[in-house]
N, C-alpha and C positions, 0 to 999 in steps of 0.2 A: 423629339420623340426619344432620340438617344439619351441624353443626357437623363431623362425621366427614368430609363430602366435602368442606368447605372445607379442612380440614387437611390432605386426600390433595392435594388441588390445591394447596395452598400448599407442599408439599413437592416435588411434580412442577415448579413454576415455578422453586423454588430450585435442583432437580439440573439442569434445563436452562440455568438462569443459568451455574451453574459449569461444566458442560458448553462452554456459547458460549466464556465466558473462558479455559479450558483449552485450546480449540481456537485460540482468538486468539493465547493466549502460546506454544501450540508450533510455529503454522504461521510466526510473526514470526522472522526469520534476520537476525542483525545480523553486518556483517563488519568487522574493523579495521583494514583495509589503509591505508587514507589517515589515520588517528589519530594524532597524535603527542599525547605526553605530557610532563609539564612535565620528569623526568627524563631525556627520550630526549636526544641530543646533536642538533648542528644538522643539518640535512639535505643541505645545501650547504657546503661550505670551502672559503674562498679559498686560492689559492697564488700567490703572487708569480713570475711568470715573467721571464724576460731579455729574451724577444723579445718587439716589441709585437703583436698579432693581426692576421691577415690579412684583408683585403677580399675578401669574395667578391662577384662581380656579379650582381645578381639580373636574369635574362633578362627582357625586355618584348615580350609577343606582339604579332604584329603586329596593326593595327584592323582590317583586313580580313577577316581569320576569326573575331575574335573574337567570341563570343554573348553577345548582353544578356541579361541576368536578367530575368523577369516577376514580379509581383506574383501573377498568377492562377495557382494549380496546375494542370496539366495532369491529375492525378488525382482523384478526391472524397476528402474526407478518411476515415478509417476510423470505422465504426459506435463510439459510445461501448457499453462494455458494462461492466455494474456490478461493482463487486467482489465477490468471493465471500462476504466477511463481511456485506455489505449485504444477499443475499440468504439469507443463513440468518438474519439477527435478523429479515429480514420474515417468514420462514415459522415462526420461534418465536413472533412474533407473532400470527401466523395461527393456528397450534397452540394458543395459550392463548386467544384468544377462542373457538374452537370448544369446548374444554375449558370454558370458564366458560358459554358457552350450554349445553352437555350438563348441566351442574350445576344451573343455573337449571332447566331442563326437568325433570329429575329431580325437582327440591325442590318443583315445583308439581303434582305426582302425588300 
């Protein structure tokens, strides 16, 4: 009987591991909006113009009303929240430990 429980526990852990991996793959999303491939053409093409570019003056703000930035933030930083996969991995580990303890208690009887 001892071997049957260990075999069942092994199957449960394998199923949990596969479910965890599939959950990670299913939740991962990739966007290819900023990706350039080798076969793509140039993103910007240079064209020759007959006129030189016009100079646009940059306005300079007055010094009496300008605000000086500070290094100290006015609001406290947000509280760190763990990633969902970290919580799932931690819960899976706790479930495996409790299952192993239950099997050990059952075998001692």
